N, C-alpha and C positions, 0 to 999 in steps of 0.2 A: 504495499498499497504506501502510494506518495502522497506528497502535502507540498504545496507552494510552497515557495522560497523565492524571500525579499534579500536584499542588499540591505547592508543598516543603512541606507538612505530611504527605502521605499521601492527601487523598479522590479521589479521580475528578477527572476536571478535565471540563467539559460539553462539549469536542471535541477530537476526535484530531491525535493533528499525522501529518500528513502525511509518511515516511520517499522519499527520492530512490530514486527506480525507479534510478540506474544504480549506487546502491553496496548498497542492501537485496532487486533486487527482478530481481537476476540468475537464467537459469535454469542452473541445474543442473547434464548429461549427466554426468558422473560426477567421480567423490572424485582425479582423480589428482591434482588438482593440490596439491588442500586437501596430499593425503599428503602429499604431496613437501616441503610448508613447515612440515609438520609432526614428520614425521623430518627438519630440517634444526631445526628448535631446538632436540629434545633430543639430536641429534647436537651443536651447540655448545655445550651446559649440563652434556658429555658431560666430565668429570673424566679425566685419564690417570693415575689411581694403581696402574694395573696392573702389577711387577717383577720377571723371570724372574732366574736365572740365567746365565751360561754355564756349560765346567766350567774356564772359567780363574777363573774367578772362586766355585766354591764350595773354601769351605774344605779343608784336604788334599788327599791323592793324590800328593804329590810322588816318591812312591819307587815303584817299578815291584813288580807285585803277584808274579813270579815270574818267572823267566826266560824267552828269547827263545822259548827250541826243547826240549825230550826231556821235556817234561811230559809231553807228551800233550792238553792245554787249553790251550783257544786265546788267539792269546796277545794280550797287553793291556798298555801303554805305563802307568795312573792306574784308581785304582779308584774318578773322580767322573771317568769315559766317558757319556755319554746312557743307552749301554746298560743301566747297573749304581743297582740302588736308591742315594740317595742323590747319583747323578752332578749335573752339571750339562745344561737340560735346550736344546733344538734350538728352536729357530726363535721361543723364547718374547716374551712385549711388553717390551720393553726397558724402556719408559718416553718414549717420543721418535716414538709414532706419534700421525698428525695427525687426527684425527675427524671435522673440519669440515668442513659442507659449503657447499656455497653456492646462493642461486639470483640471476635476473637481477630486477633490480628490480621491470621490469613485472609477472613473471610472481606476485611477495610481492605485491605490492598486487591481480591479479585475485587471489591466493588465499584474501584477507582480505575482496575482497569474496562472494567464493562461501560464504564460512563467514559473512559475518554475511548472506545472502539465505536462507540456508539455516534459521536460526538464525529472523529473522523472518515463515519461511515459515511455523515451529514456532510460533508468536504468543507466544516467544522474549523477543522488543526492547519494551522499554517506556521513558517519557521520563518523567522529573520539572523542573520547571522550573528548580530548585535543590535542592543537598544542601549546609543549612545546621546545623550542631549547634551550641547555646546552652555546653555544655560539650564535653570531649573524654573520655565519658562510654563507657565497651560498650555498657552495658542502655540509652542515647539512640538511637544508632545502630538495638540490634539490636530497637528498637520501630518504627522508624520500617520498617524492612523489613519487621515482621512488618505493616504495616500495607496496602506496596506488594504479601504475597504472597507475598515472595520467598525460600521454602524450598528448601534442598541449596544447591548451587554458586552463587556470585552474582557478576557481572560490575560491579562498581560503576566510568561514565568521570563521571568530572570535568574537566571547564577547568585546574581545581587543585588541588592536592594542598598540604590547609594542615594544619597541627600538629594540627588538628581530630580529624579525618575521617584522618588516618593513628595516633593516637593510640588512637581509638576501637573502627578495624576490626581491630590489632592484636592484642585475645585472641579476634580476631571468626575462628574456621581454614578457612570455605566462604565464606569472602568476600577478594575480591580486590581493590583500588583503582588503576587505571593512568586515565592520561591521554591521550587521543585518540590522540596521537602514534606512541604506544605500546604500540599494538593490534597482534593477533599470534592467528595462526590455534591458535595453543594453545590460550589462555587461551577464547579466540572456543566455538570447539570442545567444549570443557571445563566449558561455564558452562551451567547450567541458567536464571538467569534473568540479564539483559544489560541491565542502568538504565543511560541514559545523560540525564547534562546536556542543559539546550535548547542551552547555548553549543556544551556537545565536539561535538550532534549539530552546527553547526550545523561546525565543524574538521574532523571527518570524514569531510564531505559536500565542502565545498575540497580535502582531503588524497587524497580516493581517487577522487573522479569522472576519468572518466575525459579528461573535458570538460579539467578543468585543470590533471591529473596528468603523466598521458601525453604533457603537448604538449612540443614540440621546442623548445630554444632560442628564441630569436628572434635573426635574423644579426647584424651590427653594421653600422651604418649608414657607408661611406663618408663622412668627415670634405670638408672642401673644401680641407683641406692635406694627409691621405690622397692625395686624386687629383691635387694636382701631384707629389707628390713621385714615385707610381710612374708617371705618365706621362715626369719626367726621368728616369726612372730605361730608362722603354720609349728614350726619343731616343737614352738613352745605349749602349744596347746595338744 
């Protein structure tokens, strides 16, 4: 699979860049894994602000509204019971709820691969040699993106976020700049254009390629000293 390639000035290069098939060329049968990663991102960014008061926290209600018997009305010990208007809330949020979700590392990486594959299949991924701005001006970055044909929501994946790129993109509401190791399903799915630097593309391939990222840690080699100690322990037993 190939992606359109641009020079750092914004002109089309003579040859396109070949994307890593293990990262950008997956056949996505369903979107269930992408959905899980997307909802996990939203849940982990949720702020727990909702707090309600129980009948013990609502002000007032210290006096019994009427005597227990003889009035013909239902018995109540406080005007702040949940059945009354202005009373406490039953089983409401306390501010201590935990809405965060977790996914296995391999599952998260697979979800990112699937999201990138869908974007590449829809021709939303392009490669640029490098993004180097002379000045930290919003207009300069906007002109470069216009040459690249990047409209609507754009995700810039750069090897290093310097001060110029950070300041130039701050006033562009539809542009988000990230480093390759911070890619996530939420940003990839919401981006209409994904522009990746060549250095960042190498980092993505080395990070997300299953042959590199999903390998188990190599076993420690037994040294001569450890072998001798194990032999001595076995003889002692």
